[in-house]
N, C-alpha and C positions, 0 to 999 in steps of 0.2 A: 347139310350144306347151309341152310338158313341159320342154324344155330352157330355155325362157325363165323358167318358174317356179323351176326349179332354180337358175338363175343369181341370181334375185332372193332366194331363200332363203339361198344362200351369202353374198351381199352383206350381208343383214340380220344373219346370224350373225357376220360379220366386224366389223360395226359394234358389236354387242352384247357380243362376247367380252371386250374390255378392261374394259367396265363391270361384267361379272360377276366377272372375276378381280380387278380392282382397284377394285371399287365404292366401298369405304370411302375409299380415298385420293382417288378422283375426285370424290366427293360431299361429303366432310366439309368444313364451312366452316372457313376459317382463323380461328385464335384472335384475338380482338380485342386490339389493343394497349392497355396500361393507359392510362386516361384521364389526360390532363395536368391538373395542379391548376388550378383556376379560382378567381380571387379572388371573395370574397363580401363585398359591401358592408356587410351587417349585421354580420358577424363583425368586419370591419375597424373599423367605428364603435365597436362594443363594446370592442374591444381598445385603441383609442385612449383611450376613457373610462376603462377599467380601469387603464391606465398612469398616467393623471393622478391617479386615486384613490390608487394606491400611492405616487406622488410626494408626495401630500398627507400621507401618514403621517409623512414625515420632519420637517416642522415640528411635527406632532403629538407626535412623540417628543421633540423639543426642549422643548416645553412640559411634557410628562410628566416628563422628567428635570429640567428647570430648576426646577420647583416643589418638588422633593424635596431640593435641596441648600441649604446656608446662603446667605444673601443676598450674601455677599462673593464667591460663586462662581457665581452664576446665569448671567452672560453667558458665562463660559468653558465651562460645561457645555452651554449651548445652542449655542455655536459648534462643539462637537464634532460635532453633527449637520449643521450647515450647511457646515462645511469638508469633510465627507465628500462632499457633493454636488459641490463644486468639484473636488476632487482625483480622485475616483473616476469622475466622468463622463469625464474625459480618459483615465484608465487603461482603462476599459471600451471606449472608442472605439478607442484605439490598438492594444491587443492583448487586453484582458480577455475580450471577447465571443468572440474567436477561440479563446482558450485554453479557454473553456468549451464551445463548440459547433462546433468544426471537427475534422477529422482522424478517423482510424479507430483510434487507440491507445486501449486501454481505460482508461488512467489519466490522460492529459492530452491537451489539444488542441495545435494548432500555430498557425502564423502565416498560414494560408490566408485568413482573413477580417480580418487586421489592417487598420486604417483602413477597415473595411467594404469591402475589396477584392472586386471581382466582384459587388457588390450594387448594384442600381439600383431604380427605381420599379416595374419589372416582375418583380422577383425575389420569389418567394413562399415562405412557410413555412406549410404546410397551405393554408388559404384566406385568409391575410392577407399583406400585404406583409412582406418580410423586415425592412424598416426598423421596422415596428411590433413584430415579435418582439424585435428589438434593444432597442427602447425599453422594452417591458414587462419583459424580463429584466434590463435595466439598472437599473430601479427597485429590484429585489431586491438587486442588487450594491451599490447605494448605501446602502441602509438597514441591511444586515447588519453591516458594520463599525461603523456608528454605534451599534448596540445594545451593542457591547462597551464603549463609553465609560461606560456606567452602572456597570460594576464597578470602574472606576478613577477615578471622578470626584473632583474636589477635590484632586488631588495630582500631576498630570502636566503636563509641558511641552507646549506646542502643537506645537513642531517634532518632538519625539519621537513624539507621537501621529500626526502626519501621515506620518512615515516608516513607523511601525508599520502603519497601515491600508493604505498602499500595498503594502508587502511582504506583509502578511497576505492581502490580496485576491488577489495574484498567486500566492502559494504555497499558500494554503489554500482560499479561496472558489472560485476559478476551477477548480482541479482537481476539487474535490468536486462542484461543479455538473456537471462533465463526467461523473464517476462515476455520478451519480444520474439526470441528465436527458438526456444525449447518447445517441443511439441505440447508440453503440458503448461506452458506459461500462460498467464491470464490474458495478456494482450495478444498473444498468438491465437488463443482460442476466440478472442473477440474479433479476429481477422484484421488487426492493425497491420498495415503494409509498411515494411521497412526493409527494403531489399539488401542494402549494404551498410546501414548504420547512421541514418539521418538523426534518429533519436538516440540510439545506443552509443554512438561515437561522438557526433558533433554537438547535439543539443546537450548531452550530459556533461561533456568537457567544457563547453562554453558557459553553461550555467554555473558549474563548479568554479570556473575562473572568475566569474563575476562575484560569486560569494566570497572567494578568497581575497579578491582585490578590495572589496568593501571592508572586510574584517581587518586586513593588514594596513590599509590606508595607502596614501600616495607615496610615490618616490620623493626623495629629497632633491630640490632644485626647481628652478622655474625657467620659463622662457624656451626659446628654440633649442638651446643646448640640451635640454632634457629629452627632446624627441628627435634629435638629429641622428639618422642612421649612420653607422660607421662604414658600411660597405654594401651599397645597393647591388653591386655585382653578385655578391653572395646571395642576396635575396632573390634576384632573377634566376640564378642557377638553381636555387632551392625550389622556386616555383615550378621550374621545368622538371626537376626530379620528382616533385610531388605529383605533377600531372602524369608523368611517365608511370610511376608506381600505381597511380589511381586506376589505370586500366585493369590491373590485377585486382585491386580493391573492389571495383564494381563488377567487372565481367566475370570474376571468379566466384561471386556470391551465389550463383546458381549451382555450384559444385559439379559442373559438367561443361564440356566443350560442345556447344550446339548453337542453334539459331538464337536462343535467348541470350547466350553469352555474347554473340556477335552484335545483337542490338544494344545490349548494355555497354559494350565497348564503343559502339557508334555514338550513343548519346553522351558518353563521357568525353568525347571529342567535341561535340556540337555545343552543349550547354556552356562550358567554360569559354568557348570562343565568343558566344553571344554575350556572356556576362562581361568579358574583357572589353569588348567594343562598347557596351553600355556604360561601363565604369569610366572609360576614357572620355566619352562624350559628356557625361555628367560632370566629370572633373574639369573639363575644358570650359564648359558653360559656367561653372562655379568659380574657377580660379584663373581661367585663360591659359592653363597649362595642362598638358597631357603627360603625366609622369610615368617613369618606370615603376615606381611603387604602386601607382594606380593600376597599371596593367597587371602586375603580380597579384594585387589584392582582388581585382576582378576575376582573374583566372581561378584563384582559390575559392572565392565566393561561388562561382559557377560549379566548381567541383563539389562543394558542400551541398548545394541545393539539389543537384541531380542524384546524389548518393542514395537517398531512400527510394527514389523513383526509377532508378536506372533499369530495373527489371520489369517495370510496369508501363512506361510511357514510350511514345514514338517520337519521331523527329520533330514534329510541330510542337508537341508538349515540351520537348527539351529546349527548343529555341525560346519559347515564351517564358519558361522558368528561368533561363539564363538572363533574359532581358529584365525580368522582374526583380531578381535577387540583388542586382547592383544598386539600384536606387534605395532599396530597403536597407541594405547593409551600410551603404554610404551615409544614410541618415542616422543609423544607429551609432556609427562612429562619431559623427558630429554631436550627437546627443550626450555623449559621455562628458564632454566639456561642461555642458549646462547642468548635468546631474551631479558632477563632482567626484566621480569614481575614476580611478586610474587603471584602466585596462591597458596595460603597457603596450602590447603588440596586437591589440584588437582581437583577442581570442573569443571574447563574447560577441563583439560586433560582427564578426564574420562567421564563426563556427556556431555560436549559440543562436543568433538571429537567423542565419542562413539555414541551419539545421531545422529549426522550428518551421520556417517558411516552406522548406522543401518537403517536410512531412505532411503539412496541410495540402500543398499543391499536388502531392502524390495522389491524394483522394480526388482532386479536381480533374487531373489529366490521365489517370490510369486507364488503360485499355481493357482491363478486366477487374471486376470487383472481387473482394475477398470472399472466401467460402461463407455462405449464410448471410451475406450482406445483400439487401434487395435493391437499393438504389444508390446513385452517386451521393445524394444527400446523406444517406446513412453512412456511407464510407467516409465522407468528410467529417461527420460527427465522431466516428471512431478515431480518425486521425487526430482530431482536436483533443479527444480524451487522452490519447497516448502522449501527446505533447505536454499537456498540463500535468499528467501523472508523473511522467519521467522527469520533467523539468523541476517540479516542486520537490520531488524526492531528492534529486541531486542537490538542489539549493539548500534544503534544510540540513541534510547530513553533512554537506561541505562546510556550512557555517559552523556547525558543532565541532567538526574535526579541526578546522583551522584555529578556532578559539582555544580548544583544549591543548593542542600542540604548542601554540604560542605561549600559553600560560604555564606550561610544564617544561618541556625541553627547549622551548623557544623556536619560533618560526621565522620571524623577521630579524634581520641582521641589525647590529647597532648602527646608529647614525654616523659615527666616526668611520666605521669600516665601509659603510655604503658610499660615503663621499670619496674615500680612497679608491674604491673599486673592488668588486668581488673576485676578480681574477687573482690579484695579488694577495688579498686577505684570506680567501678560502683555499686557493690552489697553489699559491706561491709561484705563479707563472704569469706571463703576459701573452696575449694573443698576437701582438705585433712587436717586434724588436727592430726598429728602423734606425 
């Protein structure tokens, strides 16, 4: 009997011993594999709508710019926005998207996604189809070079402009988008904050416009006739369409429909309102007039300044940023007369200066620091580095491109044709037949 119990005890110990010695290994549950991304229908619908809203900004920009030039150049100015759609849609599809969002190099992408290679209806980016990500980011790629045209309006050949925006998008926009928004980009890894394109869109285009305006020189003509807008109703309507589309521009940049998108939408309403009020007040103090052009300029300046910050700041920050951007951009526009460059439609004065200011103020008013950034001071320093790096790169490459194009195929139109008007000389048409 005793022997039987002994055998049973030994058997039990034999069974229990591995569990005692290796209990953790035997009982610890295996780590769950990372959940595969799942498409979200609400996010997908919102991002399709946001993409359409951003696309709608391009005809809005055409109206905004078209109303500001002389009547003999209204069609050519508006065509700069529309031809950007035609040329850059193809560039973005063939290799632009791949240059911006593929590869592991910190400075530029590769051809992995050329012609959307490897992407189908089941390929996801976060919770949305990769196709939708391509479309949304593509709208940014289309409108950014079109913004440059405002600095050089009324004096450039269409062919030279087309070659410029194609090369500029390839050599400037796509690489800088990679720096800032691709997971392996060097500014992304540095935790530079740019929610919707303060540096990538507005600073880059404004600086490029300044470079082109300096190289090409001033328009022909002097006095009020040179700067008299032909149709400010176009400009006001254009400003409204830009504001409308900008809700998709900013609120879509989180790639989801959630509280972050709602707050980005909210501050995209608030900042331009504050900037518009500030611009009208400054203008009235300075000239004793509060103009429609001033209201439109203030609205756009407010939209520009809030763009990099729209996913990071709250209501108070948005109001302060809107109030600050108007005096800064107003001063920048006044300064061009003293410095002697002809930024025709204030692309640099509003987009370049407003984009730079917005990027820096994002570091000041952000509600949460970038990953690995310890203090607000560190974040502001990172923002300054991103502004200097992207601005300097855009300026240098733009100067080289404009110079080379002008010396080869020609960028600036002849003086005789400029005096006659670009609509009839380039397009054989007139904007108005009255």
